[in-house]
PADREN-832718 format. One record per atom (N, C-alpha, C): residue in three letters; x, y, z. Coordinates in steps of 0.2 Angstrom, whole numbers, plus 5000, padded with zeros to 4 digits. Layout:
BEGIN
ALAXYZ/...
END
This chain:
BEGIN
MET457746645050/MET458146645047/MET458846605050/ALA458746595056/ALA459146555058/ALA459046485058/GLN458246445055/GLN458146385053/GLN458446365045/LYS458446435041/LYS458646415035/LYS459446395036/ASN459846445039/ASN460446435039/ASN460746355043/GLU460246335046/GLU460446255049/GLU460246205045/THR459846225039/THR459646165036/THR460246125031/PRO460646185029/PRO461246145023/PRO461746115030/VAL461746145036/VAL462246115040/VAL462046035042/LEU461246035044/LEU460945965045/LEU461145925038/ILE460945945033/ILE461045895027/ILE461845875027/VAL462345915028/VAL463045895028/VAL463145855033/SER462945865037/SER463145825044/SER462745755043/LEU462045745040/LEU461945675038/LEU462345655033/LEU462545685028/LEU462845655022/LEU463645625025/VAL463845655030/VAL464645655035/VAL464345585038/THR463745565043/THR463645515045/THR463545455040/ILE463245475035/ILE463045405031/ILE463845375028/VAL464445425026/VAL464945405024/VAL465345375029/LEU465345405037/LEU465645365042/LEU465345295043/LEU464645295043/LEU464345225044/LEU464645185038/SER464545195033/SER464745155026/SER465545125027/ALA465945185030/ALA466645155029/ALA466645105036/GLY466245125041/GLY466345075046/GLY466145005046/VAL465545005040/VAL465344925038/VAL465744895034/TRP466144945029/TRP466644915025/TRP467244895029/TRP467544925034/TRP468044905039/TRP467944835042/LEU467344845043/LEU467044755047/LEU467044705043/PHE466844725037/PHE466844665031/PHE467544655030/SER468044705028/SER468644685027/SER469044665032/ARG468944675039/ARG469344655045/ARG469144575048/PHE468544565047/PHE468344505048/PHE467944455043/ASN468044475036/ASN467944435032/ASN467244425031/LEU466844455034/LEU466144445033/LEU465844435027/GLY466244465022/GLY465944465014/GLY465944395013/ASP466344355014/ASP466444275013/ASP465944235016/VAL465644265021/VAL464844225024/VAL464344245020/LEU464444295015/LEU463644305011/LEU463844275004/PRO463244265001/PRO463444224995/PRO463344284990/THR464044294989/THR464244354984/THR464544314977/GLY464844344972/GLY464944304966/GLY465544254966/GLY465944264973/GLY466444214972/GLY466244144975/GLU466744114979/GLU466544054981/GLU465944064985/PRO465444014986/PRO464844024991/PRO465043994997/ALA464644025002/ALA464644005009/ALA464343915009/GLN463843895005/GLN463743835006/GLN463943804999/ILE464743775000/ILE464843744994/ILE464643684988/GLY464043654994/GLY463643604991/GLY463143624986/ARG463043684987/ARG462343714985/ARG462543724976/SER462243704971/SER462343714965/SER461943774961/PRO462243824959/PRO461843874957/PRO461743874951/ASN462043814948/ASN461943814940/ASN461743734938/ALA461343714941/ALA460843654943/ALA460643644935/ASN460343684931/ASN460043664925/ASN460643674918/THR461243674920/THR461743674915/THR461743614912/PRO461643594906/PRO461643534902/PRO462343514904/VAL462243424904/VAL462943404906/VAL463443414901/ARG463243424895/ARG463843424889/ARG464243484890/GLN463943534893/GLN464143604895/GLN464643594900/ARG464543544904/ARG465043534909/ARG465743494908/LEU465743464903/LEU466243424900/LEU466543444895/SER467443454896/SER467743474891/SER468443454891/VAL468743424884/VAL469443424883/VAL469743484880/GLY469443534881/GLY469743594876/GLY469343624873/GLN468743604872/GLN468243644867/GLN467743704870/GLN468043714877/GLN467643764881/GLN468043784886/VAL468043834890/VAL468343854896/VAL467843824901/LEU468043814907/LEU467543794911/LEU467743834919/LEU468343864918/LEU468643904923/LEU468743974921/SER468144014920/SER468144074916/SER468444134919/GLU468544134927/GLU468744174930/GLU469444214928/GLY469544264926/GLY470244284925/GLY470544244918/ALA470044224915/ALA470344174908/ALA470544244903/SER471144224900/SER471544274895/SER471244284889/ALA471244324884/ALA471244314878/ALA471344254874/GLN472044254875/GLN472544184872/GLN472144124874/LYS471944124879/LYS471644064882/LYS471044044878/GLN470644104879/GLN469944084874/GLN470144084868/ALA470544104865/ALA470744094858/ALA470844034857/GLY471143994862/GLY471643924860/GLY471043884861/VAL470643894865/VAL470043844866/VAL469543854859/GLU469443904856/GLU469043914850/GLU469443874845/ALA470143874843/ALA470543834839/ALA470543774840/LEU470643754846/LEU470543684848/LEU469743654846/ALA469243684849/ALA468743664845/ALA468443654838/SER468943704836/SER468743694827/SER469343654824/GLY469643604829/GLY470243554826/GLY470843594823/ASN470943664824/ASN471643694823/ASN472043684828/PHE472443624827/PHE472843624834/PHE473443654834/GLU473743674827/GLU474243704829/GLU474143784831/GLN473643814830/GLN473443884832/GLN473343884840/ALA472943814841/ALA472743814848/ALA473443804853/ILE473843774851/ILE474543754854/ILE474843824856/ALA474843864850/ALA475243924849/ALA474843984854/GLU474343974854/GLU473844024859/GLU473744024866/LEU473843934867/LEU473843914875/LEU474543924878/GLU475143914875/GLU475843934876/GLU475844004876/ALA475544054873/ALA475544114874/ALA475144134881/SER474644104882/SER474144124888/SER474744094895/LEU474944034895/LEU475444014900/LEU475944044900/ARG476244094895/ARG476844134898/ARG476744184901/ASN475944204900/ASN475744264905/ASN475544244910/ASN475144174912/ASN475044164918/ASN475144084918/ARG475744064922/ARG475943994921/ARG475543964926/ASN475244004930/ASN474743954937/ASN474243944934/ASP473943924929/ASP473243904927/ASP473343834924/PRO473043784928/PRO473143704926/PRO472543694920/GLU472043734920/GLU471543714915/GLU472043724908/ALA472343784907/ALA472743814900/ALA473143764899/LEU473443724904/LEU474143674904/LEU473743614899/ILE473143584903/ILE472843524900/ILE472643534896/TYR472243594893/TYR472143604885/TYR472643604880/LEU473143634883/LEU473843624878/LEU474043554878/ASN474043504883/ASN474343444882/ASN473943414877/ASN473243424876/ASN472643394873/ASN472843424867/ALA473043484866/ALA473043514859/ALA473643474855/ARG474143464859/ARG474743454857/ARG474743354855/ILE474043324858/ILE473843254856/ILE473543264849/GLY473143314848/GLY472743324842/GLY472343264839/ASP472543244835/ASP472043164833/ASP472443104833/GLN472743104838/GLN473143044839/GLN472843014844/THR472842934843/THR472642894847/THR472942904855/ALA472542924859/ALA472642934866/ALA472242894872/TYR472442884878/TYR471942854883/TYR471742914887/THR471142924888/THR470642974892/THR470642964899/ILE470643014904/ILE470442994910/ILE470043074911/ALA469643084917/ALA469243134918/ALA469443144925/VAL469343224925/VAL469343244933/VAL468743284934/SER468443284940/SER467843324941/SER468043364947/VAL467743424946/VAL467943484951/VAL467443524952/PRO467443574956/PRO466943614955/PRO467043684953/ALA467043684946/ALA467543724943/ALA467143804943/ARG466543804945/ARG466043854945/ARG465943894951/ASN465943854957/ASN465743894963/ASN466143874969/ALA466843844967/ALA467243824973/ALA467943834969/VAL468243894966/VAL468643894960/VAL469343874965/SER469543894971/SER470143884972/SER470243814974/PRO469843764977/PRO470043694977/PRO469943664971/ALA469543684965/ALA469643654958/ALA470243664955/LEU470643724956/LEU471343744953/LEU471743694957/GLU471743694963/GLU472243654966/GLU472143584965/ILE471743554964/ILE471643474961/ILE471743484955/LEU471643524950/LEU471743524943/LEU472543534942/ARG472943564947/ARG473743574945/ARG474043514947/GLY473743464951/GLY473943384951/GLY473843354946/VAL473343364943/VAL473243314938/VAL473643354931/ALA473543394931/ALA473943434926/ALA474643414925/GLN474943424931/GLN475743404932/GLN475943334930/ALA475443294933/ALA475643214931/ALA475443214923/GLN474943254920/GLN474743224913/GLN475543264909/ASP475643324911/ASP476343344908/ASP476943294909/GLU476943274914/GLU477743224916/GLU477643174912/VAL476943144910/VAL476943074907/VAL476943074900/ASN476743124897/ASN476743154891/ASN477443174888/GLN477743214892/GLN478443234890/GLN478843174890/ALA478643124894/ALA479143074895/ALA478843004889/GLY478443034885/GLY478242984879/GLY477542944880/GLY477242964885/GLY476642924885/GLY476542874890/ILE475942844890/ILE476042774892/ILE476042714888/ASN476642684887/ASN476842634882/ASN476942674876/GLY477042734876/GLY477042764869/GLY476242794867/VAL475842794871/VAL475042824870/VAL475142874875/PRO474842944872/PRO474843004875/PRO474242994881/LEU474143034887/LEU473743044891/LEU473343104888/LYS472643104888/LYS472143164887/LYS471643154894/VAL471543214896/VAL471243244901/VAL470543284900/MET470143244901/MET469343284901/MET469343304908/ILE469043384908/ILE468743414914/ILE468143414914/ALA467743404920/ALA467143404923/ALA466943454927/SER466343494927/SER466243534933/SER465543504935/ASP465643494941/ASP465043474945/ASP464843514950/ASP465043564952/ASP464743604955/ASP464743584964/ASN465043524965/ASN465243484972/ASN464543484974/ASP463943474970/ASP463243454971/ASP463143384970/PRO462943364975/PRO462643274975/PRO462443264967/ALA461843304966/ALA461443274961/ALA461843304955/THR462043354955/THR462543354947/THR463043314946/SER463443304952/SER463943254952/SER463643174949/ARG463143144952/ARG462843104948/ARG462843094942/ALA462543154938/ALA462343164932/ALA463043164928/VAL463543204930/VAL464143194927/VAL464343134927/ALA464443104933/ALA464643024933/ALA464242974927/ASP463542994927/ASP463142944922/ASP463542964915/ALA463743034913/ALA463943054907/ALA464543024907/LEU465043014911/LEU465642994910/LEU465642914911/VAL465142884912/VAL465042814912/VAL464842794905/ASP464342834903/ASP464142824894/ASP464642824890/ASP465242874891/ASP465842884887/ASP466342834887/SER466342794883/SER466742724883/SER467642754881/SER467642814879/SER468442824879/SER468742864886/VAL468142864891/VAL468442884897/VAL468642824901/LEU469242804904/LEU469442744906/LEU469642744915/GLY469442814917/GLY469642814924/GLY469342884927/VAL469142904932/VAL469042964934/VAL469342984940/ILE469543054941/ILE469843084948/ILE469243124950/GLY469143124957/GLY468743154959/GLY468243114965/HIS467743144967/HIS467543204967/HIS467743264973/PHE467643324973/PHE467943364978/PHE467543334986/GLY467043354987/GLY466843334993/GLY466443254995/SER466443245001/SER466143185002/SER465443164999/GLU465043215000/GLU464343204998/GLU464343214991/ALA464743234986/ALA464843234979/ALA465143164977/SER465643154981/SER466043074978/SER465543014980/LEU465043024986/LEU464742964989/LEU464042964982/ALA463843014981/ALA463243014976/ALA463642984969/ALA464243004966/ALA464442994961/ALA464742924960/GLY465042904966/GLY465342844966/GLY464842774966/GLU464242784968/GLU463742724967/GLU463842724959/VAL463842784954/VAL463642774948/VAL464142744946/TYR464942754947/TYR465442734944/TYR465542654945/GLN465342634951/GLN465242554955/GLN464942524950/GLN464242554949/GLN463742514945/GLN463942504937/GLY464342564936/GLY464642564928/GLY465242534927/GLY465442514932/GLY466242474930/GLY466742534929/LEU466742594932/LEU467242634930/LEU467642664936/VAL468342654937/VAL468642664944/VAL468742744945/MET468442764951/MET468642844954/MET469042844959/VAL469442884957/VAL470042894963/VAL469842964966/SER469642964972/SER469543044974/SER470143064978/PRO470443124976/PRO471043144981/PRO470843194987/THR470243194989/THR470143254994/THR469343224997/SER469043164996/SER468443154999/SER468843105006/THR468543115011/THR468743085017/THR468343035021/SER467643045021/SER467143025024/SER467142945023/ALA467142915029/ALA467142835031/ALA466642795026/GLN466142825026/GLN465742795022/GLN465942785013/LEU466342815012/LEU466542805005/LEU466942735005/SER467142695011/SER467442635012/SER467142575009/ASP466342595009/ASP465842525008/ASP465442515002/LEU465742584997/LEU465442584991/LEU465542534985/GLY466142504986/GLY466342444981/GLY467042444978/ASN467142394975/ASN467842394972/ASN468042434966/TYR467742474965/TYR468042534960/TYR468142594963/VAL468042604969/VAL468042674972/VAL468742664976/PHE469142714975/PHE469742724978/PHE469842794982/ARG470342804984/ARG470542874986/ARG471242874990/THR471642944987/THR472242934989/THR472342984995/VAL471843014997/VAL471743055004/VAL471642995010/PRO472042995015/PRO471642965020/PRO471042965023/SER470842915025/SER470042915027/SER469942955035/ASP469342965036/ASP469343015044/ASP469642965048/ARG469542905047/ARG469742855053/ARG470442885055/PHE470942895050/PHE471642905051/PHE471742985054/THR471243005052/THR471143095054/THR471043095062/ALA470643055062/ALA470243065072/ALA470743025074/ALA471042985073/ALA471542925076/ALA472142975078/ALA472443025073/ALA472943055074/ALA472743115078/LEU472243155079/LEU471943195083/LEU471943175089/SER471643125091/SER471443085097/SER472143075100/ARG472543045098/ARG473243015100/ARG473543075101/TYR473543125099/TYR474043195100/TYR473743225107/MET472843225107/MET472743265113/MET472743235119/VAL472743155119/VAL472843125126/VAL473543125127/ASN473843095123/ASN474543065124/ASN475143125124/GLN475043165119/GLN475543215120/GLN475343275122/ALA474743315121/ALA474643365126/ALA474243345133/GLN474143285133/GLN474043275140/GLN473343295143/GLN472843305138/GLN472343325139/GLN471643275139/GLN471143295142/GLN470643225142/GLN469943255139/ASN469743315140/ASN469043335139/ASN468943365133/ALA468643355129/ALA468343385120/ALA467743415121/ALA467843475118/ALA467243505115/ALA467243505107/VAL466843475105/VAL466743455098/VAL466343505093/TYR466443545089/TYR466243575083/TYR466043535077/PHE465443535074/PHE465443505067/PHE464843545064/ASN464643515059/ASN464143535054/ASN463643475052/SER463143485054/SER462643425056/SER462443405048/SER462543445044/SER462243445037/SER462743405032/SER463443405035/SER463743375030/SER464143315031/ASP464143285026/ASP464343195028/ASP464943195030/TYR465343235027/TYR466043235028/TYR466243255036/SER465843305039/SER465943335046/SER465643295050/ARG465043265049/ARG464743195053/ARG465243135053/SER465443125048/SER465943075048/SER466343065052/LEU466943135052/LEU467443155057/LEU467143165063/LYS466743175066/LYS466443195072/LYS466443125075/ASP465943075070/ASP465943005074/ASP466442975075/GLU467142985070/GLU467742935070/GLU468042965076/PHE468143035078/PHE468343065082/PHE468243035089/THR467543035090/THR467143025095/THR467442965097/THR467442905094/THR467542835094/THR468442835096/ALA468742865094/ALA469342865095/ALA469642895102/ILE469242945103/ILE469442995111/ILE469242935115/TYR468642905116/TYR468442865120/TYR469042815121/GLY469042775116/GLY469642725115/GLY470342745117/ASP470542815118/ASP471042835119/ASP471142845127/GLY470542855130/GLY470342865137/GLY470342945139/GLY470142975134/GLY469643055134/GLY468943045134/GLN468543105134/GLN467843095131/GLN467643155130/VAL467043175126/VAL466943225123/VAL466343245129/VAL466343315131/VAL465943335136/VAL465443395132/ALA465643405127/ALA465043435123/ALA465143445116/GLU464543455113/GLU464443455105/GLU464043525103/PHE464243555099/PHE464043615095/PHE463943605088/ASP463443625085/ASP463343625078/ASP463343695074/LEU463843685070/LEU463943755069/LEU463443785062/SER463043735059/SER462643745056/SER462043775057/THR461743775063/THR461143795067/THR461043865065/PRO460543905063/PRO460643975064/PRO460744015070/THR460543965076/THR460643995082/THR461244005086/PHE461743975082/PHE462443965084/PHE462844025086/ASP463044035092/ASP463444095095/ASP463944075097/ALA464444085095/ALA465244065096/ALA465444095102/VAL465244135105/VAL465444165113/VAL465144125117/ASP464344105116/ASP464044055122/ASP464243985121/SER464543965115/SER464743905115/SER465543895118/VAL465943935117/VAL466443935121/VAL466343955130/ASN465943985131/ASN465743985138/ASN465543915139/GLN465143905136/GLN464843815138/GLN465343775139/ALA465843775133/ALA466143725134/ALA466743725140/GLN466943785143/GLN467343795148/GLN466843775155/GLN466243785155/GLN465743765161/GLN465743685162/GLN465843655156/GLN465743575156/GLN466643545157/ASP467043585158/ASP467743585159/ASP468043555153/ALA467943585149/ALA468143555142/ALA469043585142/ASP469543545140/ASP470243565139/ASP470443585131/VAL470043555126/VAL470143565121/VAL469443575117/LEU469443635111/LEU469043645107/LEU469343605100/VAL468843565097/VAL469043515092/VAL468543535086/LEU468843575081/LEU468543605075/LEU468343555069/LEU467943515069/LEU467743455064/LEU467343505059/THR467443555057/THR467143575052/THR467143565045/ASN466643575040/ASN466943585032/ASN466943645030/THR466943655023/THR467043725021/THR466543775022/ALA465943745022/ALA465443785022/ALA465443825029/THR465543795035/THR465543825041/THR466243825043/LEU466643845039/LEU467443885042/LEU467243955046/ASP466843985043/ASP466744065046/ASP466544045053/GLN466144005054/GLN465944005061/GLN466343965066/ALA466843915063/ALA467343895066/ALA467943945068/LEU468143985063/LEU468544045065/LEU468244095069/GLN467644105070/GLN467344145076/GLN467644105081/VAL467644055082/VAL467644015089/VAL468344035091/VAL468844025085/VAL469544025087/VAL469744105089/THR469244155086/THR469544215088/THR469144245095/VAL468544205096/VAL468244225102/VAL468644185109/ASN468944125107/ASN469344065112/ASN469944125115/ARG470444145110/ARG470944185112/ARG471544145116/GLN471544095112/GLN472044045116/GLN471944025123/GLN471244035124/GLN471044015133/GLN471143945134/LEU470743905128/LEU470743835128/LEU471243805121/SER471543745123/SER471943725115/SER471343715111/ILE471543705105/ILE471243695098/ILE471543645094/LEU471043595091/LEU471243545087/LEU470743555080/GLY471043525074/GLY470643555069/GLY470643495063/GLY470143485060/GLY470143435054/GLY470443475048/ASP470543435042/ASP470943465036/ASP470543515033/SER470043535034/SER469543595031/SER469843645035/VAL470143655041/VAL470443705044/VAL471143735041/TYR471443685036/TYR471943695035/TYR471943745028/THR471943805029/THR471843855024/THR472243915025/SER472243945019/SER472744015022/SER472244055026/LYS471444065025/LYS470944095027/LYS471144095036/THR471144015038/THR471344025046/THR471944065047/LEU472344075044/LEU473044115046/LEU472844195047/GLN472444195041/GLN472344265040/GLN471844295045/VAL471344255047/VAL470744275050/VAL470844275057/GLY471244205059/GLY471244195065/GLY471844215068/GLY472444235066/GLY473044285068/GLY473344255074/ASP473444305079/ASP473744285085/ASP473144235089/ALA472544225087/ALA472244195091/ALA472044125089/ALA472444115083/ALA472644035081/ALA473244005083/VAL473644035086/VAL474344025087/VAL474343955092/GLY474643895090/GLY474643835094/GLY473943805093/MET473543825088/MET473143755084/MET473443705081/VAL473243645082/VAL473643595079/VAL472943565074/VAL473243555067/VAL472743535062/VAL473143485059/ALA472643415057/ALA472743365055/ALA472843375047/VAL473343355043/VAL473343355037/VAL473543295033/PRO473343275026/PRO473543225024/PRO474243225022/TRP474543305019/TRP475343305018/TRP475343385019/ASN476043375020/ASN476243455022/ASN476843445017/LEU477043515014/LEU477643515010/LEU478343505013/GLN478043535021/GLN478843545024/GLN478943475024/SER478743415025/SER478843365026/SER479343325021/ASN479443355015/ASN479943325011/ASN479943385005/THR480443435008/THR480343495003/THR480743474997/GLN481243414996/GLN481843414991/GLN481543354988/SER480843344986/SER480543294983/SER480543304976/GLU480543274972/GLU480543284965/GLU479943314964/PHE479343284967/PHE478743324964/PHE478843394967/VAL478843414973/VAL478943494977/VAL479343524972/GLN480043504967/GLN480443544965/GLN479943554958/THR479743504957/THR479543514949/THR478843554950/SER478343534954/SER477843584955/SER478043664957/ARG478543684960/ARG478843754961/ARG479043774954/GLN479343744950/GLN479543774944/GLN479043774938/LEU478443734940/LEU477843734934/LEU477343784935/TRP477243794942/TRP476743834944/TRP477043904948/GLY477743914949/GLY477843984953/GLY477843984959/GLY477643924963/GLY477543934969/GLY477543864973/ASP477443854980/ASP477143804983/ASP476543774982/VAL476343694983/VAL475643674981/VAL475543654988/ASN474843644989/ASN474543604995/ASN474343524994/TRP474143515000/TRP473843445000/TRP473443414995/ARG473143464994/ARG472443434988/ARG472943414982/THR473343474979/THR473743464973/THR474043384974/ALA474543384980/ALA474743324981/ALA474443264980/MET473843254982/MET473443214981/MET473043194975/ALA473043254972/ALA472643254965/ALA473243214960/TYR473843244960/TYR474343214957/TYR474343134959/ASP474443124965/ASP474443044966/ASP473843014963/ALA473243044963/ALA472742984961/ALA472842994952/ALA473143044948/ALA473343044942/ALA473842974941/ARG474342974945/ARG474742924944/ARG474542864946/VAL474042844950/VAL473742794951/VAL473342754944/LEU473142804940/LEU472642784935/LEU473242774931/ILE473742814929/ILE474342794924/ILE474542744925/ALA474742714931/ALA474942654934/ALA474442594931/GLY473742614932/GLY473242554930/GLY473342544923/LEU473342604919/LEU473242614911/LEU473842574908/GLU474542584911/GLU475142544909/GLU475142474910/THR474642444914/THR474642374915/THR474042334910/ASN473542384910/ASN472942374905/ASN472442424904/PRO472742434898/PRO472242514897/PRO471442494894/THR471142464899/THR470442454899/THR470142464906/ARG469442494906/ARG469142514912/ARG469242444918/GLN469142364916/GLN469242334921/GLN469842314921/GLY470242324917/GLY471042324918/GLY471342364923/VAL471042434923/VAL471342484928/VAL471042444935/GLN470542434935/GLN470242414942/GLN470642354944/GLN470742304939/GLN471142254943/GLN471842264945/ALA472142304941/ALA472842324942/ALA472842374949/ILE472542414951/ILE472542454957/ILE472342414963/ALA471842374963/ALA471542324966/ALA471942274969/ALA472542244965/ALA472842184966/ALA473242214975/SER473342164977/SER473742164984/SER474242184984/GLY474742184978/GLY475242194979/GLY475442264975/PHE474942304974/PHE474942354969/PHE475342424974/SER475842454972/SER476142514975/SER476642544971/ILE476542614971/ILE477042654967/ILE477042704971/ALA477642744969/ALA477942814971/ALA477542874970/GLY477242904974/GLY476942954975/GLY477143024976/ALA476743074975/ALA477043154978/ALA477043144987/THR476643094988/THR476443094996/THR476943045000/GLY477242994996/GLY477642934997/GLY477242874994/GLN477342814996/GLN477142754993/GLN476442754992/ILE476042754989/ILE475342734986/ILE475142664988/ARG474742634993/ARG474542584993/ARG473742574996/PHE473342524994/PHE472742534996/PHE472542475000/LEU472142485005/LEU471742445008/LEU471142395003/PRO471042345006/PRO470442315002/PRO469842355002/SER469842415006/SER469142445005/SER469142515001/GLY469842514998/GLY470042574993/GLY470242614995/ASP470342605003/ASP470742685006/ASP471642675006/ARG471642735006/ARG472442755007/ARG472742715012/ASN473142685013/ASN473542655019/ASN474142705020/GLN474042755023/GLN474542805024/GLN474342845030/ALA474742865035/ALA474442905041/ALA474442985040/THR474143005043/THR473943095043/THR474443135047/GLN474743175044/GLN475243235048/GLN474943285052/LEU475243305057/LEU474943355061/LEU475443415059/VAL475043475060/VAL475443545058/VAL475243605065/GLU475543635066/GLU475343695070/GLU475443765069/VAL474943815070/VAL475043885067/VAL475543915071/GLU476043935069/GLU476543985073/GLU476644045069/PRO477044105071/PRO477144155068/PRO477644135063/GLY477644165057/GLY478144155050/GLY477844195045/SER478344185041/SER478244245035/SER478044205027/ARG478144135028/ARG478044105021/ARG477344135018/SER476844115021/SER476144135020/SER475944205018/GLY476344245019/GLY476144325018/GLY475644345023/TYR475444325029/TYR474944325034/TYR475344345039/GLY475844335041/GLY476244335047/GLY476144265052/PHE475944215049/PHE475844155053/PHE475744095048/ASP476144045050/ASP476143975044/ASP475943915049/PHE475843865046/PHE475743795047/PHE476443765048/ASP476643745052/ASP477243725053/ASP477243635056/LEU477543595054/LEU477543515057/LEU477643515064/VAL477243485068/VAL477143475075/VAL477843435077/GLN478243455081/GLN478943405082/GLN478643365087/
END
């Protein structure tokens, strides 16, 4: 009889245990963002992996006939796209304006609205290629810069009276897909310039196609030093890894008075390898040295063990030269280190996730970025972007805006593919952008220094910590 009475109690105890274990797992995932490491439906851990590789290229290109960023798309936006596809421009304008009233922070809708307003008029077309399906946040950041530039130039009367149309391409940040997109854009004679691509691997693959096809590419976000060697049709508004590496090295040796660096990188990323190589060259040139290297992409990587090894090798500084795909591993290093050793980081560490996950452990980390809003809070670009999007924008938006302004300046001089290239490659080319004067070196690299920011307690981000300019 006692056994029968104990059975329900055992079952209840088992159920309670399962609930408690589930709650514990959920807490761990929430507390440490472990869910971001797993291949969920959001942005994938491996940005370069293309889950949509079999999607036909024609379904990756849109001037408004289809929604490419479907996450959170409103019914009005979908209706506007359908109207635009059928040539009903008045209805498309009405629907897209309604969509933007409900969500003004949607650059795809604003681009399609401006395209709808052009209707059947003659227009100059440029394309912007982004990872619309598997890296939504950076795709939106880039599109906001392009949308703002298009909106401004069209409201001002266009380019010598001709409006600017923008085509959006979805490339998954995958080299093979980016190359296929580049082939399609080169074959489309209406496209007079391209903004993109996002990652260095994608830009390197696509850049070869644009160079051969005689179509200008201006990347707002690809920093690999290898991009400098692709040819005279390839430009970028973001500074090269050489500038980033030099800034980090000078800060470490001259300002922080530290000599020994332990470097963390991703061996499978062109961007990360490039930044590591450039930093290694710079630090030895400045009188410091690299005492240890750790590959974040290896399956056996252990953050605790790596920090212990770095300390045993007498490292003064941990240098995080990761890419987006291995950011989680880099943040594990930050958490384990707990401010024991100084930390420096490349621009991929400049993200709200670093503030959210790193917290107190990240305080004092110095990160190199192409541009920081605090450097010029009263500029026209900053004020306009706040009004347009309802908040502050980051460096990717600013660099994308600059890339669009570069192509607009080229089109103003000579609205042909060759004319655009000749205009912006000219030795005297210089225009004002969101991030200062835009000038290019003969390599196509942006001639501009990198800025340094530091993680400090603050309230702007909403996470209790902010990136503030290094004084």
